[in-house]
N, C-alpha and C positions, 0 to 999 in steps of 0.2 A: 584507475576505471572511476570513467565519473560518477555526479549523483544521476541526476537523471536515467544512465543508463540500467544503475542500481536498482532502481525504483521501477524501469519498466519490465527487468527481471522479476523483482518481487511480483508483479502485479499478471506476471503470462504474458505479456504483450512483444519480447525481443527474447532470444533466445538465451539461456546463459553461453559464457564462455566454455568451450572446450579446455581449452588452454590451463584452464584455474584449479587450483591443487585444493580438492576436496576432502576434506578432516571430518569428522564428528562432531565437533565441536562449531565448526564455519556452517553445518548442516542449521545445527541449532538457534544460532545468529540471525540465519536469514530467515528461520521458520519465524523466529519472535519480532523478525524485523517485517515478515511479511503479515502478521497478526497485530502489529500492534499499526499500520501503515491503512489494511480495512477498519479497524473500527474506527481511526479520525476519519475517512474518509465515512464511512456509517451516520458518523457526528455533524459532519459538517453537511450531509444529506438530515437531519434529523432538524439541526438548523434552520438549513433554508427553509424547509415544509413551514415551523414555528413562526419564522419570521415576515416568512413572503405571502407564503397560499394562505397559510391560514386568516391573518389578518381582511386579507380582500373578500371571503366570506360572510366577514359580521356588516 
């Protein structure tokens, strides 16, 4: 499975593969990966606001 497809599944953009084996540990791993991607995207938005948008108002 490609990296971009997996990220799209984590962000609920693409449906997961129905033929993929679903174990409890895989659910935990995907949940942690999903949280880390959301935290990373939130941090990028904060940095964008701090470095690009806030200097425009000074």
